[in-house]
N, C-alpha and C positions, 0 to 999 in steps of 0.2 A: 425410826418412826414405825407406828405400830397401828392397828386398825380400831383401836379404842374410839366408841362412839360413831364410827363409820357405818353407814346403811349398805348393806350388799342385797341386790334384788337377784336371786339365784334361781334360774329354772332348773327343773329338778331338784335333787338334793335330798330325796327321802332316803338315799343309801349311797353306798359305793364312793367314787371320787367327790362328788357333789358335797355330800353329807361330810367327808374329810375335811374339805376345802372350810365348811361353814363351820365345822368344831374348832378348826385352827384359828379362824377369825373370832369365834366366841371366846375362846381363852384371852383374847386381848380386850374383851368387853364390846364387840360388835353387834349390830342390830342385824339379822339376818331374816329376810322374807324366804320361805320355802314354798316356791310357786310351782306346783306339780300336781299330778293326776290323782296319785295313790293316796286316798283318803281312807281306804278300808284295807285290811290285812289281805295279801295274796300268798298263796302256799308257795308259790315260785320266786318270791320276791321278798327281800328283807326290808320290814321298815315301812312307815306310812309317814305322810306330812307330819302326823301327831306325835310320833316316836321321835323324829327327826328334831321337832320344835323342842320336845322335852329335852333332849338330849345337848342342844344348844345353849338352853337356860341352865342345865347342869354345870355345863362347862363355863358358865360365866357370860354369856351374851342374852341378847334380847332375841325373841324368835316370833315371828309372825307366818303361821301356816296359812296357805291359802290353795283351795283346789283351783288350779287352771290348766286347760289345755292351751299350751303357748300357740297352737295353730290358729286359734279364736281370736281374733282381733278384738274384739269387745271385752272378752272376759281378762286380757292382758291389761288393756286399759283401765279395767275397773280395779285389777290388782294393784296398778302402778299407784292410782288413786287413793287407793287404801293404804298403800305404802307411805304416801306422801301425808295422809291424815295422822297415822299413827307415829312416824318418825320425823316426818318434816323433810324430807329431802332423800336422795339418792345418790351415793358416792361411787358405788361399784355396781356394774352388772356382769355377773357371770352366767355365759351361755354354756351351760353342762348339759342340759337335756338332750336326749338322742335317741333314735330308734336304729337298730341293726338287723341285717339279715345277711348271710354269709352265702349267698347262692350266687349261680351264674346267671345269665340272661334267659335261658330257657326254664329254670328252676325257680324264677321270682316272680311270683303273682303281683299282677299290676297293683292290686291293693295294697300289697306290702311296700311297693315302689312308691306309691302316693303317701303312705305313712312316713317312709324314710325321709322323703323330700319335703313332707309337709312338718315334721317335727324339726328337722336338721336345719334345712335351708329357710324354710317360710319363717320357722320358729324364731330362729336368729334375727332375722330381720324385723320380725314383729317386734320382738323384745327390745331390740336397739331403737326402733321408730319411738316406742312408747317412754322408753327410759332416757333418751336423749336430752329432751328439752331440761330434764332435772339434773343430769350429769353435766349439763353446761353451766348450771349455776355452782358445782361444787368445787371445793378448793383443789383437790388432787383426783379429778375423776378418771376411771379406768373401765374399759371393758375388756374383758378376758373370755375368750372362747376356747373350750375344749376341742381342738380340731389340729390335723395334722399340717406339717410344712408342706407348702404348695410345691408341686411337680408336675412334668409333662410327660415322662416315660411312662409308655403303656404297660410297664411291669407292674405297676402300682395300681393299674385300674382292671387289668384282665381276669383276675380269678374272680370277683365281686363286683361288677361294674355299678349296679345301682347304688350299693351301700357307699362304694369307694367315691363315687360323683357326688353322692349327698353329702359326705364328711368335706369333701373338697370345696363343695359350696360354702360350708361355715368359713373355710380358710378364706375363700374369695371375699366374703364380707368383712374378714379382717383388713385385708389389702385394700379394699374399696373405701371402707370407713375410716380407716388410718388416713388413708388420702384426702378424703373430702373433710375431715376434722382436723387436718395437721396443723392449722392455725390457730385453732380455738381449744388447745391444750387437753383435749381428750385422748388419752393414751389407749390404743386398739391393738391387742396383741392376741396370738394363739400360744397354748401349751399343750404340749403331747408327751406322753410318757415313751421312754427309750424302750421299755420291755412291757409286755402284759401285765396287766394289774389285776389283782383279784376281786372281780366285782360280778354281780348278777349275770350281767351279759356275757363275761367269758365262761361263767359256769353253765349257764344256760344254752348259749348259742355257739359255742366253741368247743370245749374239750372236757366238760365236767370236772370232777374232783382231780383228776389227775393232771389236766392243765392248770388247775389252782397251784399245785405244789412248784409249777415253774414260774409264777408270777412274784412280783412285788406287792407292798401293801400300798393301798390309797394314798397313806399319808406321804409318800414320796411326791406326789403330785400336788398334795395339799401344802406341803412346805414350800415347795417350788412357787407355787401360786401366791403364797404369801409373801415371798420375798419379792415378786413382782408387783404386787399390789400396795407395797408399802414404799415403792421407789417414786420420785416425783414425776408425776405424768409427761412432762415435757422431756424427760431424760429419754425415753424410748417409745417409739411407736411403729407399728405396723411389721413386727418382729414374729417369727415363729419358733417358739422356744422348746427344747426338749428339757424334761425334769432334772436329768442329772447334770447337764451343761449348766442350767441355773444353779443348782446347790453347788456345783464345784466353785462358781463364781462368788457364791454365798459363804464359803470357806469349809462345806461339808466334805469330809475323807472318808468317813466310814459309812459305806452304803450297805452293809450287811444288816444293819438295823431295819431296812425296809424289806428284807427277805421274808416270805412266807415259812419256806423251808430252808433252814441254815444249810449253806453248801450245795444247794440244789443246782441243776441246770437251769439257767434263765432262758425265757422264750422272748425274742426281740418282738417288738411290737409288728402288726401288719403292715404300716406305712412307714418303718424305719430301717434304715440299715444297721448289720449289725457291727458292734465293735470288734476290732481284731482281737482275737483271744476270748471274746466273749462266748461262754458256754450256752447252747441252746437245745431246746428240745423240739426240734423242726418237726419231728414226725406228729407231734401233737396237732399242729395246725393242719398238715396234709392229709391226717386221716379224720379230722372234724365233720360231723353230720349234723349240721344246724337243724334246728326243728322246726 
C-alpha cells in the first residue's frame, strides 16, 4: 500500500519533520494540505507554506498551501472546507504543528504558556474535530500526532513543565480519540523520535549548530510515519510509536543514513529513555539556553 491519491491535512509542514513527512507522501503521489502560519520568509525559520508546496509538487504530489492558525476554529474549518473543495476528501490528519519553550515555571511567561497550550493542545483538538467527519468517510483513515509516549514519572515534567504538559496533552488526545473512535475504523496514533531531530526548534530553542551535529535527519520520522500511514487503519490504534522501532519493524537496519554527522554522538530526545550503549551528548541539553 502507498499514499497515491490520498489527501493529507498537515498542521504546520513548512519545514522540518512536517515537511519531510509531506515530501515522503508526495513521492507516492499524495495530495498534501500545508496548513501553517508562515506565508512570508522569516530569517530564523527555513521555508514558508509556498516553498513547501513547491517542494511537494516537485516531489510528485499535489499541494494546497493555506495560511492557518490552528488555534482559530473558523480558520481551520475554512481550511478543511477548501480541502474538500479541491481534493474531495481527507484520508489522513497529521498533527505536526507545535510550539516550544524549554524553561522552568519561574522563567516561562504566561503568554508563552498560552501559546504552547493553544497550538499543541487546542490545535490538535480543533484540527481533529474539523477533519473527523471526513475521515470517517475515508477507506483507510489515520490521525497521526507528533507527540511523545504517555508517562506519569515526574522526571519527564520537572525541567520544562509548561512545554512537557503541552506536548503530553497532544498524547492524551491520541489516547482519547483512539478510544472514542475505536469501532469506527479511524486509526489514531502518536509518533516520536528516539533522538533529537535537526529542526529549527532544536537550532533556535535548544543548542544551536553544536546540537544539530548530535541529531538525526527529519527523514527518519518521515519514513516511520509513511510506514504507519500505509497500514490498515483497523490494524493498530492508540499506540505511541518511536521512529526507530517502527523502522526496525519495517525491515530497516542501516540507521546511519539518517545521521547528520557520520559517527557523531547522538542526543536522545527529551522524552525518551536512552538505549543501552547509545552515545549521547548530554551536556548539550544541560547547557542549553532557550531564547
